[in-house]
C-alpha positions as CSV (number, residue, x, y, z in Angstrom):
1,M,34.8,28.1,-19.0
2,S,35.8,29.5,-22.3
3,Y,33.4,30.5,-25.0
4,L,34.8,27.9,-27.4
5,F,34.3,25.0,-24.9
6,K,30.7,26.1,-24.2
7,S,29.9,26.3,-27.9
8,I,31.3,22.8,-28.5
9,I,29.1,21.4,-25.6
10,I,26.0,23.1,-26.9
11,T,26.6,21.9,-30.5
12,T,27.2,18.4,-29.3
13,L,24.0,18.3,-27.3
14,L,22.0,19.7,-30.2
15,F,23.4,17.2,-32.7
16,S,22.6,14.3,-30.2
17,L,19.1,15.5,-29.8
18,V,18.5,15.8,-33.5
19,S,20.0,12.4,-34.1
20,C,17.7,10.8,-31.5
21,G,14.6,12.2,-33.2
22,G,14.1,14.8,-30.5
23,F,12.7,17.2,-33.2
24,K,10.4,14.9,-34.9
25,K,7.4,16.7,-36.4
26,V,4.1,15.7,-34.6
27,D,0.6,16.6,-35.6
28,M,-1.1,17.7,-32.4
29,R,-4.5,17.2,-33.8
30,E,-3.9,13.4,-33.7
31,Q,-2.7,13.5,-30.1
32,P,-5.3,13.1,-27.2
33,V,-5.7,16.2,-25.1
34,N,-6.3,14.3,-21.8
35,M,-3.1,13.3,-20.1
36,Q,-4.3,9.9,-19.1
37,E,-5.5,9.1,-22.6
38,R,-2.1,10.2,-24.0
39,A,-0.3,8.0,-21.5
40,K,-2.5,5.0,-22.5
41,K,-1.8,5.7,-26.2
42,N,1.9,5.8,-25.5
43,V,1.7,2.5,-23.7
44,R,-0.3,0.9,-26.5
45,E,2.3,2.0,-29.0
46,G,5.2,0.7,-26.9
47,R,6.6,4.2,-26.3
48,G,8.3,5.3,-23.1
49,T,10.7,3.6,-20.8
50,S,11.3,2.9,-17.1
51,V,14.4,2.8,-15.0
52,Q,14.1,-1.0,-15.0
53,D,14.1,-1.1,-18.8
54,L,17.2,1.0,-18.9
55,I,19.2,-1.2,-16.5
56,G,17.8,-4.4,-18.1
57,K,15.8,-5.7,-15.2
58,R,12.2,-6.8,-15.5
59,G,9.9,-6.6,-12.5
60,G,9.0,-9.8,-10.8
61,T,6.6,-8.0,-8.5
62,N,3.4,-9.9,-7.5
63,Y,0.6,-7.5,-6.7
64,E,-2.2,-8.8,-4.5
65,F,-5.2,-6.6,-4.0
66,S,-7.1,-6.3,-0.8
67,T,-10.2,-8.1,-2.2
68,S,-8.1,-11.2,-2.9
69,N,-6.1,-11.3,0.4
70,P,-7.9,-13.4,2.9
71,M,-5.9,-12.1,5.9
72,W,-6.8,-8.5,5.0
73,R,-10.4,-9.2,4.5
74,A,-10.7,-11.3,7.6
75,S,-9.1,-8.6,9.7
76,L,-11.5,-5.9,8.4
77,E,-14.5,-8.1,9.0
78,I,-13.5,-9.0,12.6
79,L,-12.7,-5.3,13.4
80,D,-15.7,-3.8,11.6
81,F,-17.2,-2.6,14.9
82,L,-14.2,-0.4,15.6
83,P,-13.7,3.2,14.3
84,M,-10.6,3.2,12.1
85,T,-7.9,5.9,11.9
86,T,-5.6,4.2,9.4
87,V,-6.4,1.4,6.9
88,D,-3.4,1.2,4.5
89,Y,-3.3,-2.0,2.4
90,S,-0.1,-1.0,0.6
91,G,1.6,-0.3,3.9
92,G,0.1,-3.4,5.5
93,V,-1.3,-1.6,8.5
94,I,-4.7,-1.3,10.2
95,I,-5.0,1.1,13.2
96,S,-8.2,1.6,15.1
97,D,-9.2,4.7,17.0
98,W,-9.6,4.6,20.7
99,Y,-12.6,2.4,21.6
100,A,-14.3,2.3,25.0
101,D,-17.7,0.5,24.5
102,N,-19.2,2.1,27.6
103,N,-16.3,0.9,29.6
104,K,-15.4,3.1,32.6
105,D,-12.0,1.3,33.0
106,G,-10.6,3.0,29.9
107,S,-10.3,2.6,26.1
108,I,-8.2,0.4,23.8
109,K,-6.5,1.0,20.5
110,I,-5.6,-1.9,18.2
111,S,-2.9,-2.0,15.6
112,I,-2.5,-4.8,13.1
113,R,0.7,-5.1,11.0
114,F,0.7,-7.6,8.2
115,L,4.0,-9.4,7.9
116,S,2.9,-11.9,5.2
117,N,-0.1,-12.7,3.0
118,E,-0.1,-16.3,4.1
119,V,-2.9,-17.5,6.5
120,R,-0.6,-18.3,9.5
121,S,-0.5,-17.0,13.0
122,D,3.0,-15.4,12.5
123,S,1.7,-13.4,9.5
124,L,0.2,-10.8,11.8
125,K,1.5,-8.6,14.6
126,I,-1.4,-7.4,16.8
127,I,-0.6,-4.5,19.2
128,V,-3.1,-3.4,21.8
129,H,-2.8,-0.2,23.8
130,K,-4.9,0.7,26.8
131,R,-5.7,4.2,27.9
132,V,-7.0,5.0,31.4
133,C,-8.1,8.5,32.2
134,G,-8.5,9.8,35.7
135,S,-11.0,12.3,37.1
136,N,-8.6,15.2,36.6
137,Q,-8.4,14.6,32.8
138,S,-4.9,13.1,33.0
139,C,-4.6,9.9,30.9
140,R,-2.1,7.1,31.1
141,T,-1.4,4.8,28.1
142,S,0.1,1.4,28.4
143,L,1.0,-1.4,26.0
144,L,-0.8,-4.7,26.7
145,E,1.8,-7.3,25.6
146,N,0.5,-10.8,24.9
147,S,-2.9,-9.7,26.2
148,K,-6.0,-11.9,26.0
149,I,-7.6,-9.4,23.5
150,S,-4.7,-9.8,21.1
151,Q,-4.7,-13.6,21.3
152,E,-8.5,-13.8,20.8
153,L,-8.3,-11.3,17.8
154,L,-5.4,-13.3,16.3
155,A,-7.4,-16.6,16.6
156,A,-10.6,-15.1,15.2
157,I,-8.8,-13.5,12.2
158,I,-6.9,-16.7,11.4
159,R,-10.2,-18.7,11.6
160,K,-12.0,-16.2,9.4
161,A,-9.1,-16.0,6.9
162,A,-9.0,-19.8,6.6
163,I,-12.7,-19.9,5.8
164,L,-12.3,-17.1,3.2
165,E,-9.4,-18.8,1.6
166,K,-11.2,-22.1,1.4
167,D,-14.2,-20.4,-0.2
168,S,-12.1,-18.6,-2.8
169,K,-10.4,-21.9,-3.8
170,K,-13.9,-23.5,-4.2
171,K,-15.0,-20.6,-6.5
172,K,-11.8,-21.0,-8.6
173,K,-12.6,-24.7,-9.3
């Protein structure tokens, strides 16, 4: 690129920054030192933007937290005896560790995937794996499809979630 072309681009960028108020004088004694406090102050003053603001869309996101979700709470209460490896509300997954309960036949691992927040049987997908280890320390893992364990867990979670939802509606009234 030529020197003249580079100069024009730099001059244009500088003028655009100055015209946008990019070099506005700020008294740093009035600004909070802590980053979180500074961010809160900017939000209170209506400063800042997001990608959605720039493209003209406003979020219609409905955030539900785990304490208000009866399916989530019921699942955790039913599975409270199991050691957990992953409990991720935002990802909608609960995964237990291998559990044997003094069972010589092997151990099980339970995964629950939340497909919806509604209290319905099709809102959960329960996956049960069974691991059987032999005497020579070799283990075999298998998926228990439509097992009695998963059906009983699903029924217990739905029952408990219905009770929790009913109780929370009573409290709101």
